[in-house]
KEKE-3310 file (N, C-alpha, C; in steps of 0.2 Angstrom, whole numbers, plus 5000, padded with zeros to 4 digits):
npx = (5562:5548:5530:5525:5536:5536:5524:5528:5537:5529:5521:5530:5533:5520:5518:5527:5522:5510:5515:5521:5510:5503:5512:5512:5500:5502:5511:5504:5491:5476:5475:5488:5496:5490:5492:5506:5509:5502:5510:5522:5519:5517:5530:5537:5530:5536:5549:5547:5543:5554:5563:5557:5559:5572:5575:5577:5591:5598:5607:5605:5590:5583:5584:5581:5568:5561:5564:5557:5544:5542:5544:5533:5522:5525:5522:5508:5505:5509:5500:5488:5491:5490:5476:5471:5474:5467:5454:5452:5455:5464:5480:5484:5499:5508:5502:5502:5515:5521:5515:5520:5534:5532:5526:5535:5546:5539:5538:5551:5554:5546:5552:5558:5549:5540:5540:5528:5519:5504:5503:5514:5512:5500:5506:5513:5502:5491:5495:5495:5481:5476:5480:5473:5460:5461:5463:5450:5443:5447:5442:5428:5426:5427:5422:5418:5407:5402:5404:5397:5409:5418:5412:5413:5427:5429:5423:5431:5443:5439:5437:5450:5456:5450:5455:5469:5468:5463:5473:5483:5475:5472:5485:5487:5478:5483:5495:5505:5518:5530:5546:5556:5561:5567:5561:5549:5544:5541:5530:5512:5504:5511:5509:5495:5494:5502:5494:5482:5486:5490:5478:5470:5478:5480:5466:5463:5473:5468:5455:5459:5465:5455:5447:5454:5456:5442:5440:5449:5443:5431:5435:5441:5429:5421:5429:5428:5415:5414:5413:5426:5427:5415:5414:5403:5392:5396:5388:5386:5388:5378:5366:5366:5366:5354:5344:5345:5340:5328:5321:5322:5313:5301:5299:5297:5285:5285:5284:5294:5305:5312:5324:5330:5343:5349:5363:5361:5365:5378:5389:5392:5397:5409:5415:5416:5422:5431:5437:5441:5433:5421:5422:5422:5409:5402:5408:5403:5388:5387:5392:5382:5372:5376:5376:5362:5356:5349:5355:5350:5347:5352:5364:5370:5382:5377:5380:5389:5385:5374:5364:5358:5346:5340:5325:5321:5306:5299:5286:5278:5275:5283:5295:5295:5295:5308:5316:5313:5317:5331:5334:5331:5341:5353:5354:5357:5370:5386:5399:5416:5428:5419:5410:5404:5391:5386:5375:5372:5361:5349:5340:5326:5319:5306:5300:5289:5289:5279:5266:5271:5281:5298:5315:5321:5310:5306:5317:5316:5304:5307:5318:5311:5303:5312:5317:5306:5307:5318:5314:5305:5311:5321:5329:5319:5306:5299:5286:5283:5268:5262:5250:5243:5242:5251:5251:5249:5263:5263:5264:5275:5280:5294:5297:5285)
npy = (4787:4798:4798:4808:4810:4797:4798:4808:4801:4792:4801:4806:4795:4792:4804:4803:4791:4797:4807:4799:4793:4803:4807:4796:4797:4809:4805:4795:4797:4808:4826:4831:4843:4847:4836:4835:4847:4843:4832:4838:4846:4836:4831:4842:4841:4830:4835:4844:4836:4829:4840:4844:4833:4833:4844:4843:4840:4852:4865:4878:4883:4892:4895:4882:4880:4891:4887:4875:4879:4888:4878:4870:4879:4882:4870:4869:4880:4875:4864:4871:4877:4865:4862:4873:4872:4860:4864:4874:4887:4902:4901:4910:4914:4925:4933:4922:4918:4930:4931:4920:4924:4935:4930:4920:4929:4935:4924:4922:4934:4933:4924:4930:4933:4927:4910:4903:4913:4919:4927:4923:4909:4911:4917:4906:4897:4904:4908:4895:4892:4902:4899:4887:4891:4899:4888:4883:4893:4893:4881:4883:4894:4889:4887:4876:4862:4856:4841:4830:4825:4835:4845:4839:4839:4853:4855:4848:4855:4868:4863:4860:4872:4878:4870:4873:4886:4885:4879:4886:4889:4876:4872:4880:4875:4862:4864:4870:4871:4866:4869:4874:4873:4861:4853:4851:4840:4831:4835:4835:4842:4842:4829:4829:4839:4834:4822:4828:4834:4823:4816:4826:4830:4817:4815:4826:4823:4810:4813:4822:4814:4805:4814:4817:4804:4801:4810:4805:4793:4797:4804:4794:4786:4795:4796:4783:4783:4792:4797:4799:4806:4814:4819:4817:4807:4790:4775:4766:4775:4784:4777:4773:4786:4791:4783:4786:4800:4798:4790:4800:4810:4803:4801:4814:4816:4822:4823:4814:4813:4805:4808:4802:4802:4801:4802:4807:4798:4796:4787:4789:4801:4799:4790:4798:4810:4808:4801:4810:4821:4816:4814:4827:4831:4823:4829:4842:4840:4834:4845:4854:4848:4848:4862:4865:4857:4857:4859:4849:4839:4824:4819:4808:4799:4785:4776:4773:4784:4788:4796:4801:4809:4813:4820:4826:4832:4836:4835:4825:4833:4845:4839:4834:4847:4851:4841:4845:4858:4855:4848:4857:4867:4860:4856:4868:4871:4874:4863:4861:4857:4851:4853:4870:4871:4860:4852:4844:4832:4825:4812:4809:4801:4801:4799:4798:4794:4781:4777:4765:4760:4755:4760:4753:4750:4762:4767:4757:4761:4774:4771:4764:4774:4782:4773:4773:4787:4786:4777:4785:4794:4801:4815:4820:4820:4808:4803:4793:4791:4789:4787:4781:4768:4759:4765:4766:4772:4789:4801:4814:4825:4834:4841:4845)
npz = (5592:5592:5593:5584:5576:5570:5563:5554:5546:5540:5533:5524:5516:5511:5504:5494:5487:5482:5474:5464:5459:5453:5444:5435:5430:5423:5413:5406:5406:5404:5405:5408:5411:5423:5431:5432:5439:5451:5455:5457:5468:5478:5478:5483:5496:5501:5503:5512:5523:5526:5529:5541:5549:5551:5558:5573:5573:5571:5579:5578:5573:5565:5551:5545:5549:5543:5530:5529:5531:5520:5509:5511:5510:5497:5491:5493:5484:5472:5471:5470:5457:5449:5451:5445:5432:5429:5431:5421:5424:5425:5432:5447:5447:5450:5461:5470:5472:5476:5488:5494:5496:5504:5516:5520:5523:5534:5543:5546:5553:5564:5572:5582:5591:5607:5609:5611:5607:5601:5589:5583:5580:5572:5561:5555:5552:5546:5532:5526:5527:5519:5506:5504:5504:5493:5483:5485:5479:5466:5461:5463:5454:5442:5425:5420:5420:5436:5445:5457:5463:5462:5470:5482:5483:5484:5496:5505:5504:5509:5522:5526:5525:5536:5546:5546:5550:5563:5570:5578:5590:5593:5597:5608:5617:5619:5626:5619:5606:5609:5618:5610:5592:5590:5600:5595:5588:5599:5605:5610:5602:5590:5587:5585:5575:5564:5562:5558:5546:5539:5537:5530:5519:5513:5509:5501:5490:5486:5482:5471:5463:5460:5453:5441:5436:5434:5423:5414:5411:5406:5395:5387:5385:5378:5366:5361:5358:5348:5331:5320:5308:5306:5319:5326:5337:5335:5329:5341:5351:5348:5350:5363:5370:5364:5369:5383:5382:5376:5387:5397:5391:5391:5404:5408:5402:5389:5371:5359:5345:5331:5318:5303:5291:5275:5264:5247:5232:5236:5234:5220:5221:5228:5218:5206:5210:5220:5236:5245:5242:5245:5259:5263:5260:5270:5281:5280:5281:5293:5301:5299:5305:5318:5321:5319:5329:5345:5362:5370:5360:5352:5341:5328:5318:5310:5300:5285:5276:5283:5294:5311:5321:5337:5344:5358:5366:5355:5343:5330:5319:5321:5320:5307:5301:5305:5298:5285:5284:5286:5275:5264:5268:5267:5254:5248:5251:5246:5242:5245:5233:5224:5209:5205:5202:5207:5218:5233:5240:5252:5259:5270:5285:5296:5313:5327:5344:5350:5362:5374:5366:5361:5359:5349:5341:5337:5330:5319:5313:5309:5300:5291:5285:5280:5270:5262:5257:5249:5239:5234:5225:5231:5240:5248:5261:5272:5283:5297:5303:5319:5332:5345:5341:5329:5313:5295:5286:5283:5270:5266:5255:5252:5241:5236)
capx = (5558:5542:5524:5525:5541:5534:5519:5532:5540:5523:5519:5535:5532:5514:5519:5531:5518:5506:5519:5522:5504:5501:5517:5510:5494:5505:5514:5500:5484:5474:5476:5495:5499:5487:5495:5513:5509:5500:5515:5527:5516:5519:5537:5538:5528:5542:5555:5545:5543:5561:5566:5554:5562:5579:5576:5580:5598:5601:5608:5601:5584:5579:5584:5577:5561:5559:5564:5551:5538:5542:5543:5526:5518:5526:5518:5501:5504:5509:5493:5483:5492:5487:5469:5469:5475:5462:5447:5452:5456:5471:5484:5487:5505:5511:5500:5504:5523:5523:5512:5525:5540:5530:5524:5542:5549:5536:5540:5558:5554:5542:5556:5561:5543:5540:5539:5521:5515:5498:5505:5519:5508:5496:5511:5514:5496:5486:5496:5492:5474:5474:5481:5468:5454:5463:5461:5443:5440:5449:5437:5421:5426:5428:5416:5416:5401:5405:5400:5397:5415:5421:5409:5416:5434:5428:5421:5437:5447:5436:5438:5457:5458:5448:5459:5475:5467:5462:5479:5486:5471:5474:5492:5487:5474:5487:5501:5510:5522:5537:5550:5560:5560:5570:5557:5542:5541:5539:5524:5506:5502:5514:5505:5488:5495:5504:5489:5477:5490:5490:5471:5468:5483:5478:5460:5464:5476:5464:5450:5461:5467:5448:5444:5458:5454:5436:5441:5452:5438:5426:5438:5441:5422:5419:5433:5426:5408:5413:5415:5432:5427:5410:5414:5396:5392:5395:5381:5385:5387:5371:5360:5366:5363:5347:5340:5344:5336:5321:5319:5320:5307:5295:5298:5294:5279:5285:5285:5301:5305:5318:5325:5336:5345:5354:5365:5359:5370:5385:5394:5394:5402:5416:5417:5417:5426:5436:5435:5442:5427:5415:5423:5420:5402:5400:5409:5398:5382:5388:5393:5376:5368:5379:5373:5355:5354:5349:5359:5347:5346:5357:5365:5375:5383:5375:5382:5393:5382:5368:5364:5351:5346:5334:5323:5316:5302:5297:5282:5280:5274:5289:5301:5295:5298:5315:5319:5312:5322:5338:5334:5332:5347:5359:5354:5359:5376:5392:5404:5423:5430:5413:5408:5401:5384:5384:5372:5371:5354:5348:5333:5324:5313:5304:5295:5288:5289:5272:5265:5273:5286:5305:5319:5322:5304:5306:5322:5314:5299:5310:5321:5306:5301:5318:5317:5300:5309:5323:5310:5301:5315:5326:5328:5312:5305:5293:5285:5279:5263:5259:5248:5244:5243:5255:5247:5252:5267:5260:5269:5276:5285:5296:5297:5278)
capy = (4791:4799:4797:4813:4808:4791:4800:4812:4796:4790:4806:4806:4789:4793:4810:4800:4787:4801:4810:4794:4792:4809:4807:4791:4800:4814:4802:4790:4799:4815:4832:4830:4848:4847:4830:4837:4851:4840:4828:4842:4848:4831:4830:4847:4839:4825:4839:4847:4831:4828:4845:4844:4827:4834:4850:4842:4839:4858:4869:4884:4880:4897:4894:4876:4881:4895:4883:4870:4883:4890:4873:4867:4884:4881:4864:4871:4884:4870:4861:4876:4877:4859:4863:4878:4868:4855:4867:4879:4894:4905:4901:4916:4913:4931:4934:4917:4918:4936:4929:4915:4928:4939:4925:4917:4934:4936:4919:4923:4939:4931:4920:4934:4933:4922:4904:4902:4919:4918:4930:4918:4903:4913:4918:4900:4893:4907:4907:4889:4892:4907:4895:4882:4895:4900:4882:4882:4898:4890:4876:4886:4899:4886:4887:4869:4859:4853:4835:4829:4824:4842:4848:4835:4842:4859:4855:4846:4861:4872:4861:4860:4879:4880:4867:4877:4892:4883:4876:4890:4888:4869:4872:4883:4870:4856:4866:4873:4867:4864:4875:4876:4869:4854:4849:4851:4833:4827:4838:4832:4846:4839:4823:4831:4843:4829:4818:4831:4835:4816:4815:4831:4829:4811:4816:4830:4819:4805:4817:4825:4808:4803:4818:4815:4797:4802:4814:4801:4788:4801:4806:4788:4784:4800:4794:4777:4784:4798:4796:4804:4811:4819:4822:4816:4800:4784:4771:4764:4781:4788:4773:4774:4793:4792:4779:4790:4805:4795:4789:4806:4813:4799:4802:4820:4816:4826:4819:4813:4811:4803:4809:4798:4805:4797:4807:4804:4797:4797:4782:4792:4807:4795:4788:4804:4816:4805:4800:4816:4825:4812:4815:4834:4831:4820:4834:4847:4838:4834:4852:4857:4845:4851:4869:4865:4853:4860:4856:4842:4834:4819:4817:4803:4796:4778:4772:4777:4791:4789:4800:4801:4814:4812:4827:4826:4838:4838:4830:4823:4839:4849:4835:4834:4853:4851:4838:4848:4863:4852:4846:4863:4870:4856:4857:4875:4872:4872:4859:4862:4851:4849:4859:4876:4870:4853:4852:4838:4831:4820:4809:4809:4798:4804:4795:4800:4788:4780:4774:4758:4759:4755:4764:4749:4750:4769:4767:4753:4765:4780:4769:4762:4780:4784:4769:4776:4793:4784:4774:4790:4798:4804:4822:4822:4818:4804:4802:4787:4794:4785:4791:4776:4762:4760:4767:4766:4778:4794:4804:4821:4826:4841:4845:4848)
capz = (5588:5595:5589:5579:5571:5566:5558:5549:5541:5536:5528:5519:5512:5507:5499:5488:5483:5478:5468:5459:5456:5449:5438:5431:5426:5418:5408:5403:5406:5402:5410:5410:5415:5430:5435:5433:5445:5457:5457:5460:5474:5483:5479:5488:5502:5503:5505:5519:5529:5527:5533:5548:5553:5552:5562:5579:5573:5571:5585:5577:5569:5562:5544:5543:5551:5538:5524:5530:5530:5513:5505:5512:5507:5490:5489:5492:5478:5466:5471:5467:5450:5446:5451:5440:5425:5429:5430:5416:5427:5424:5438:5449:5449:5452:5468:5475:5473:5480:5495:5497:5498:5510:5521:5522:5527:5540:5547:5548:5558:5570:5576:5588:5596:5611:5606:5612:5605:5596:5583:5579:5577:5566:5555:5552:5549:5541:5525:5523:5526:5513:5500:5503:5502:5486:5480:5485:5475:5459:5460:5462:5449:5435:5421:5418:5424:5442:5447:5464:5466:5462:5476:5488:5484:5487:5503:5509:5503:5514:5529:5527:5527:5543:5551:5547:5554:5570:5573:5584:5595:5595:5600:5614:5621:5620:5629:5615:5601:5611:5620:5604:5586:5591:5604:5592:5586:5604:5608:5609:5597:5584:5585:5582:5569:5559:5560:5553:5540:5535:5535:5524:5513:5509:5507:5495:5485:5483:5478:5465:5459:5457:5448:5435:5433:5431:5417:5409:5409:5402:5388:5384:5383:5373:5360:5359:5355:5343:5324:5319:5303:5307:5326:5330:5340:5331:5330:5347:5356:5347:5352:5371:5372:5362:5374:5389:5380:5375:5393:5400:5388:5393:5411:5409:5398:5383:5365:5357:5338:5328:5311:5300:5285:5271:5258:5241:5227:5239:5230:5214:5223:5229:5211:5201:5213:5225:5243:5249:5242:5249:5266:5264:5260:5276:5286:5279:5283:5301:5304:5298:5310:5325:5321:5319:5334:5351:5367:5372:5355:5351:5334:5327:5311:5311:5295:5280:5274:5286:5300:5314:5327:5341:5346:5364:5367:5348:5341:5323:5315:5322:5318:5300:5299:5306:5293:5279:5284:5285:5268:5260:5269:5265:5247:5246:5253:5242:5245:5242:5229:5219:5204:5208:5201:5210:5225:5236:5243:5257:5260:5277:5287:5303:5317:5334:5349:5352:5368:5375:5361:5363:5355:5343:5336:5334:5325:5314:5309:5305:5295:5285:5282:5275:5264:5257:5254:5244:5234:5230:5221:5235:5241:5251:5268:5273:5290:5300:5308:5324:5338:5350:5338:5323:5307:5289:5286:5279:5265:5266:5250:5253:5235:5234)
cpx = (5551:5536:5524:5530:5539:5529:5523:5534:5534:5521:5524:5534:5525:5514:5523:5527:5513:5509:5520:5516:5502:5506:5515:5504:5497:5508:5509:5493:5482:5475:5483:5498:5496:5491:5502:5513:5507:5506:5521:5525:5518:5526:5540:5536:5533:5547:5553:5545:5550:5565:5563:5557:5569:5580:5579:5588:5602:5601:5604:5596:5581:5578:5580:5570:5558:5558:5558:5545:5537:5541:5536:5521:5519:5522:5511:5500:5504:5503:5488:5484:5489:5479:5467:5469:5469:5455:5447:5452:5463:5475:5486:5494:5508:5509:5502:5511:5525:5520:5517:5531:5538:5529:5531:5546:5546:5538:5547:5558:5551:5546:5558:5555:5544:5538:5531:5516:5510:5500:5510:5516:5504:5500:5512:5508:5492:5488:5494:5485:5472:5475:5476:5461:5455:5461:5454:5440:5442:5444:5430:5421:5426:5421:5414:5410:5404:5401:5400:5404:5419:5418:5412:5424:5434:5427:5427:5442:5445:5438:5445:5459:5456:5453:5466:5474:5466:5468:5482:5482:5472:5480:5491:5483:5478:5494:5506:5513:5529:5541:5554:5559:5562:5565:5550:5539:5539:5533:5517:5503:5505:5511:5499:5489:5497:5498:5483:5480:5489:5483:5469:5472:5481:5471:5460:5467:5472:5458:5453:5463:5460:5446:5448:5457:5447:5436:5444:5447:5433:5429:5438:5434:5420:5423:5430:5419:5408:5416:5420:5431:5421:5410:5407:5397:5392:5389:5380:5384:5380:5366:5360:5363:5356:5342:5339:5340:5329:5318:5317:5314:5301:5294:5295:5287:5279:5286:5293:5301:5312:5318:5331:5337:5350:5356:5364:5365:5377:5390:5396:5398:5409:5419:5420:5422:5431:5434:5436:5436:5421:5416:5421:5412:5399:5402:5404:5391:5382:5389:5386:5371:5370:5376:5366:5352:5354:5353:5356:5346:5353:5358:5371:5376:5382:5377:5387:5391:5375:5368:5357:5352:5339:5332:5318:5312:5299:5292:5283:5279:5280:5295:5301:5297:5305:5319:5318:5317:5329:5339:5335:5339:5353:5359:5356:5367:5381:5397:5411:5425:5425:5412:5404:5393:5381:5381:5371:5364:5354:5341:5332:5318:5312:5299:5295:5286:5281:5272:5267:5278:5293:5309:5320:5316:5304:5311:5320:5309:5302:5314:5317:5304:5306:5318:5311:5303:5314:5319:5306:5305:5321:5325:5321:5311:5299:5293:5281:5274:5260:5256:5248:5245:5247:5250:5252:5256:5263:5266:5269:5282:5288:5297:5290:5275)
cpy = (4792:4797:4802:4812:4802:4793:4804:4807:4793:4795:4807:4801:4790:4799:4807:4795:4791:4805:4805:4793:4797:4809:4802:4794:4806:4811:4798:4793:4806:4820:4832:4836:4849:4842:4832:4841:4848:4835:4832:4844:4842:4829:4836:4845:4834:4829:4842:4842:4830:4833:4845:4838:4829:4840:4849:4842:4846:4862:4875:4883:4886:4896:4888:4877:4885:4891:4878:4874:4885:4884:4870:4872:4883:4875:4865:4876:4880:4866:4865:4877:4871:4860:4868:4876:4864:4859:4873:4886:4896:4904:4907:4916:4919:4932:4929:4917:4925:4935:4925:4919:4932:4935:4922:4922:4935:4930:4919:4928:4937:4926:4923:4934:4927:4915:4902:4908:4917:4921:4926:4912:4905:4914:4912:4897:4897:4907:4901:4889:4897:4903:4890:4885:4897:4894:4881:4887:4896:4885:4879:4891:4896:4887:4881:4867:4855:4847:4835:4828:4830:4845:4845:4838:4849:4860:4853:4852:4866:4870:4861:4867:4880:4876:4870:4883:4891:4880:4880:4889:4881:4868:4875:4878:4864:4858:4868:4869:4866:4870:4878:4871:4862:4850:4848:4844:4829:4829:4834:4836:4844:4833:4824:4834:4838:4824:4821:4832:4829:4815:4820:4830:4823:4812:4820:4826:4814:4808:4819:4819:4805:4807:4817:4809:4797:4805:4810:4796:4791:4802:4799:4785:4789:4798:4788:4778:4789:4795:4801:4809:4816:4822:4822:4809:4795:4780:4769:4770:4784:4784:4773:4781:4794:4789:4783:4796:4803:4794:4795:4810:4809:4800:4809:4821:4821:4821:4819:4810:4809:4804:4805:4801:4801:4802:4803:4803:4798:4793:4786:4798:4804:4793:4793:4809:4814:4805:4806:4821:4822:4814:4822:4835:4828:4826:4840:4846:4837:4840:4855:4854:4848:4858:4869:4862:4858:4856:4849:4837:4830:4817:4812:4801:4788:4773:4776:4784:4792:4792:4800:4807:4813:4818:4826:4833:4840:4832:4829:4829:4843:4845:4835:4841:4854:4847:4841:4854:4861:4851:4852:4866:4867:4856:4863:4876:4870:4868:4860:4856:4849:4855:4864:4874:4864:4854:4845:4838:4826:4818:4808:4805:4800:4800:4798:4794:4787:4777:4767:4756:4759:4759:4759:4749:4757:4770:4763:4757:4771:4777:4767:4768:4783:4780:4771:4782:4791:4781:4779:4795:4802:4812:4824:4819:4814:4803:4796:4790:4789:4789:4785:4769:4764:4760:4766:4772:4783:4798:4811:4822:4833:4845:4847:4843)
cpz = (5591:5590:5583:5574:5567:5561:5552:5544:5537:5531:5522:5514:5508:5502:5493:5484:5479:5473:5463:5455:5451:5443:5433:5427:5421:5412:5403:5402:5403:5407:5413:5413:5422:5434:5436:5439:5451:5460:5460:5467:5480:5483:5484:5495:5505:5506:5512:5524:5531:5531:5540:5552:5555:5557:5569:5579:5572:5577:5584:5571:5565:5554:5542:5544:5545:5531:5524:5528:5523:5508:5505:5509:5499:5487:5488:5486:5472:5465:5468:5459:5446:5446:5446:5433:5424:5427:5425:5419:5426:5431:5441:5452:5453:5460:5473:5477:5477:5487:5498:5500:5504:5516:5524:5526:5534:5545:5550:5553:5564:5574:5582:5593:5601:5608:5606:5610:5600:5589:5579:5576:5571:5560:5551:5548:5545:5534:5522:5522:5520:5507:5499:5501:5495:5481:5479:5480:5467:5457:5458:5457:5442:5431:5418:5423:5430:5443:5455:5467:5466:5468:5482:5489:5486:5494:5508:5509:5509:5521:5531:5528:5534:5548:5552:5551:5561:5573:5579:5590:5598:5599:5607:5619:5623:5623:5625:5610:5603:5613:5615:5598:5587:5595:5601:5591:5593:5608:5606:5603:5590:5582:5582:5575:5563:5557:5556:5546:5535:5532:5529:5518:5509:5506:5500:5489:5482:5479:5471:5460:5456:5452:5441:5432:5430:5424:5412:5406:5404:5395:5384:5381:5377:5366:5357:5356:5350:5336:5323:5314:5304:5314:5329:5333:5334:5333:5338:5352:5355:5350:5360:5373:5370:5367:5380:5387:5379:5382:5397:5398:5391:5400:5412:5405:5392:5377:5363:5350:5336:5320:5309:5293:5281:5265:5252:5236:5230:5236:5224:5215:5224:5222:5207:5204:5218:5232:5247:5248:5246:5257:5268:5264:5267:5282:5286:5282:5291:5304:5304:5304:5317:5326:5322:5326:5341:5356:5369:5367:5355:5344:5333:5319:5312:5306:5290:5279:5277:5293:5304:5320:5331:5344:5352:5364:5360:5346:5333:5319:5315:5319:5310:5297:5300:5300:5286:5278:5283:5278:5263:5261:5266:5257:5244:5247:5248:5245:5241:5239:5223:5215:5207:5207:5204:5217:5227:5240:5248:5258:5268:5279:5295:5306:5324:5338:5351:5359:5369:5370:5363:5358:5348:5338:5333:5329:5318:5310:5305:5299:5289:5282:5277:5269:5259:5254:5248:5238:5230:5226:5225:5236:5243:5258:5268:5281:5292:5305:5313:5330:5344:5347:5331:5317:5301:5288:5281:5275:5266:5261:5250:5247:5232:5231)
residu = (MET:GLY:SER:ALA:GLY:PHE:ILE:LEU:MET:ILE:ASN:LEU:ALA:VAL:ALA:GLY:LEU:LEU:ALA:ALA:ALA:PHE:MET:ALA:ILE:ALA:VAL:TYR:GLY:THR:GLY:ARG:ALA:SER:ALA:ARG:TRP:LEU:ALA:PHE:SER:TYR:LEU:LEU:GLY:MET:ALA:TYR:PHE:ALA:ILE:GLU:PHE:SER:ILE:PRO:SER:PHE:SER:GLU:ALA:ARG:LEU:PRO:VAL:VAL:ALA:ALA:PHE:ALA:VAL:PHE:LEU:GLY:ALA:THR:ILE:ALA:PHE:ASN:GLY:GLY:LEU:ALA:HIS:LYS:TYR:GLY:VAL:ARG:PRO:PRO:TRP:ALA:PRO:MET:LEU:CYS:PHE:LEU:ALA:VAL:ALA:SER:ALA:ALA:VAL:TYR:LEU:VAL:GLN:ASP:LEU:PRO:ARG:GLN:SER:LEU:ALA:ARG:MET:MET:ALA:TYR:GLN:LEU:PRO:TYR:ALA:ALA:MET:GLN:PHE:THR:ALA:LEU:GLY:ILE:VAL:LEU:SER:SER:ARG:GLN:ARG:LEU:GLY:TRP:LEU:ASP:HIS:VAL:LEU:ALA:LEU:VAL:LEU:GLY:ALA:SER:ALA:VAL:GLN:PHE:ALA:SER:LYS:PRO:PHE:ILE:ALA:GLY:ALA:LEU:GLY:GLY:TRP:GLY:ALA:ASN:PRO:GLN:ALA:TYR:VAL:GLN:THR:ALA:TYR:ALA:LEU:VAL:SER:GLN:SER:LEU:GLY:THR:VAL:PHE:GLY:LEU:ALA:LEU:ALA:LEU:LEU:ALA:LEU:ALA:VAL:LEU:VAL:ARG:ASP:ALA:LEU:SER:GLU:ALA:THR:SER:LYS:SER:GLU:THR:ASP:ALA:LEU:SER:ARG:LEU:PHE:ASN:ARG:GLY:GLY:PHE:GLU:ARG:HIS:ALA:VAL:PHE:ALA:MET:ARG:ASP:ALA:VAL:ARG:ARG:GLY:VAL:PRO:VAL:ALA:LEU:VAL:ILE:ALA:ASP:LEU:ASP:TYR:PHE:LYS:SER:ILE:ASN:ASP:ASN:TYR:GLY:HIS:ALA:CYS:GLY:ASP:ARG:VAL:ILE:GLU:THR:PHE:ALA:GLY:PHE:LEU:ARG:GLU:ALA:ALA:ALA:GLU:HIS:HIS:VAL:ALA:GLY:ARG:ILE:GLY:GLY:GLU:GLU:PHE:ALA:ILE:ILE:LEU:PRO:GLY:THR:ASN:LEU:ALA:ALA:ALA:ARG:LEU:PHE:ALA:GLU:GLY:ALA:ARG:ASN:ALA:PHE:GLY:ALA:LEU:PRO:ILE:GLU:GLY:LEU:PRO:ALA:ASP:HIS:ARG:CYS:SER:ALA:SER:PHE:GLY:VAL:ALA:GLU:LEU:ALA:ALA:ASP:GLU:GLY:PHE:ALA:ASP:LEU:LEU:ARG:ARG:ALA:ASP:ALA:ALA:LEU:TYR:GLU:ALA:LYS:ASN:ALA:GLY:ARG:ASP:CYS:VAL:ARG:VAL:SER:GLY:VAL:LEU:ARG:ARG:ARG:GLN:THR:PRO:THR:ILE:PHE:ASN:GLY:LYS:GLY)
# end
């Protein structure tokens, strides 16, 4: 067995391991449709390497050569399908499958050209390059927010496409790809071609795996930080994201305010109308917060009937107006399951971050303002007014 044949065997084993890795993600992880297509892609890769390894045993190699080409091109198409599912792009199945049929027929026909013909080599390699450029287009056309890992994947896809397009010229520089298909695995070009295939195939697989694992970890983190009923952050998730938002606001030199709300007489709603009605009250208030909050705001359910929202770029006066608007709007909302004339209310505490103050102090002051609102009869807003030094909380009664 020559060096190229040895690399073919390595590629066969690596493709099998990668197929198993993607299948494990498909069974146990997130992005299952994407992982299944990627696993299928590397199963086809195994079939391709097996056919390539067996070609020297055929006396007439036309059909196995075309079969190897079609299977490997099919593997790139399946890979593109996996990427399309991952990046939320509609897979272009019809154009890709038509391209597979046309390219396979072209490879069958160019078998009659001289073995070292540039046109013959182009017919083999350019379809692979086209599918890699298609994969690059899929990633870049995604409407999802792309991270640095996605951009690295796009870069490697582009480089892989270029290396496929350059292979005919590499073959010419290295003396061709053998006098016949049976001699291919003994050529210097076969060694270089299979080595490049190993490097790029492994790099793309590892990057795709890393993207899927990143998404799985992100989903798990999101679930652990999200309150199931309100679909807002739970207390732990809120505090973590609020601290990040607060630090970013401080870094940019803009004010940041915190609003805490508590649903009034919530226990009586549960006692008189049932916990299902209580859940609908929570869902209604949480839905209102989601609609009222801007993209850079952070909202969470930090207790049974207690909510908080941090407002970067908002000073005390604006945060007070936000809380008052929320109080008025929520008080006018009908709640399914409650009597038509029953309206729910909430009490609010507001604080603005002071100089050299941490999140714990800001939370404590907003909570103290909320306590003032509850003691003042509920359904009102209280603010803790602090400029540079802590001052006695000032009162703003939303009811006048």
